[in-house]
N, C-alpha and C positions, 0 to 999 in steps of 0.2 A: 082604680084611680090613685089609691095611696101608693101602690108600687110605681106608678108613673111619676108621681111627685117626687118620690125618693130618688128615682133614677135621674130625674132632671136636676135635682139638687146636687147629687154626687157628680154628675157630669160638669156642672158649673164650677164646683170646687176644683176639679181636675184641670179645667181650663185656666182658672186663676193661678193654680200652682205652677202650671207649665209656663204661663206668661211671666210670673215672678222669677222662675228659674232662669228663663232666657234673659230677663232684665239684669239679674245678678251676675250672670255669666258675662254679659256685655260690660257691666261695671268693672268686673274683675279684669277683663281684657284691657279696658282703658287704664286701670290702675297699674297693671303690669307694664303697659307701654310707657306710662308716666314714670314709673320706677326705672325702667331701662333708660329713658331720656335723662333722668336725674343722675344716674350712675355714669352715663357718658359725659355729662356736663362736669361732674366731679372729677372725672379722669382728665378731661381737657384742662380744667382749672389747676389741677395738681401739676400738670406738665408746664403750664404757664408760670405757676409759682416757682417751680424748680428752675426754669430758665431765668426768671426774674432774680432769684437768689444768686445764680451763677453770674448774671449781669452785674449785680451789686458787688460781688466778690471781685470780678474782673476790673470793675471801676475803681474799687478800693486799692487793688494791686497797681493799677495804672497810676493812681494818685501818689501811691507810695514811691513808685519808681521815679515819677516826675519830681517829687520832693527831694529824693536822694540826689537826683541830677542837679537840681537847683542848689542844694547844699554843697555839692562838689564845686560847682562853678563859683559860688560865693565864698568858698574857702572855709566852710563851717564843718567840714568832715575831713578826717585824715585820709590821705590817698597814698598809693604806692605805684611804682612803675619804673621802667627804664629811664635813664637820664644821665645827669652829670653832677659831679661834686666839684665846686670851684672854691679854692682857698685864696683869699685876697689879704695881703699884708704888706707893710712897708719893709724896705730893705735897709740895712745899716748903711750910712753914708756920712760924708764929711759936710758939715753945714757951713764950712768956710772959716770957722774959728778954731779948727783943730779938734773939735768935739765930734765924736762919732755917735750918731743917733739914727734911729730908724725913721724913715720918711713916714708922714702921717697920712692915713687913709681918711678921706673926707666923705661926707654924706653924698656929695655930688658924684664921687667916683663910684659909689655903690649904686646910685641911681642910674648912672650910665650902664653899669653892668646889668641891672634889672631890665632896663629898656632893651638892651641887646638880646637878652635871653628871651624875653616875651616876643620880640619881633622875629626871633628865630624859631618860634613855635612852641615855647614852653607852655605847658598846661597848668602847672602849679610850681610855686617857688617859695622858699623859706630862707631866711638869714639867721644863722645861729638859733634855729628852732622857732623863729617867729614867722608865721605864715604871712605872705604878702597878699593883701586883698585890695579891693577898690577903695577902701577907707584907710589903708595903712599909710603911716607917715614915716619917712626916713629923713631924719634931720640931726644936725650937729647940736649937741647940748653940752657945753663945757668941753671936757676931755673925752666925752663919750658920743657915740652915735646912737640915738634913740630910734627904735623900730617898734611900732605899736605901743609907744610909751614906755618901753623897756630898754634900759641902757645896756649896750653891748660892748664887749671888749674884743680887740683884735687877738688872733687872726679871725677874719670873718669867713665863716663857712657858708657858702650858698649852695643849696640843693635845688635842682630843677628837674622836673619830669618832662620828657619829650623824646624826640629822636636823638639819642646820645651823640651819634656821629655828626648830625647837622648842627647841634648846639656847640659841640667842641670846635668844629671847623669854623663856625661863625665867629666865635671869640678869637680864634687864632689866625684869622685872615692876615695875610701880609699887609702891613700898614693898618691893621685893625685895632680894636680897643686894647687888647692885651699888650701889644707892642707900644701903643700910644701911652698907656699908663706907666709902663716901665721906663720908656725913654724920657718922658716929660716930668714924671713925678717920683720915679724910683720905686714904684709899687709893683710887686711881683704878683702874678696871677697863675696859679697852677690848676689845670683842668684835668679831671679824670673821668672817663666814661664808666658808668655803672650799669650792671644788669638790673639792679633794683635799688631804688631809694625810697625812703618813707618820709613823707612830709606831714607834719601834724596839722591839726585843725586850728583855725583862728580862735584865740582864747579870750579876746576882748568882748566888749558889749556893742551891739548894733542897735542904734535907736535913731529916730528922726524927730527933731524938735519942730521944724518948720515945713518940711516936705510932706505932702499928702498925696495919696493916689488919685489920679484923674478918673472921674466917673465917665464911663463910655455911654454915649448917647445911642 
């Protein structure tokens, strides 16, 4: 009887051990599968984060390019390229009293020149180193012509970036502006094509006192 009881107890222990071993093996299998799943998820998230980082970098680069473009159009950065150099000055002449003096270049003459250059396709223009922008003023002030609030002295050197041949031909059209200024006002205009001209950035301050951006709905 004692041998039978001992056998029964030992057999029961073996059954429990086998059941527990199978249970642990199953738990291990589940843990391994979970670990594999987590590793796969980590890998996918790493790829997404890398792509997100690249996206942010590309977005920042795009914004930088757009800002540089806006600054060029606004005249806030120096630019260079092919174009023309135009020298405008009065020619000596007799004023009728026997006194020989140079004819005077007025602000309206320079404005006509600027309008002609822009309409001919100029992308950037400067007069005696003063960049012409949307807020530039060209006006007569006493014996000087002020551009961007800076008094300029003749001769007036105008630099313009664009198709050099088109710009020069536009100014020198038969019956055009150059001929008109010379015949009517005694003002000479000398135009030279350039492979490269450098136009400085606008140096003044830009601010709005009354204008505000319109909020989009």
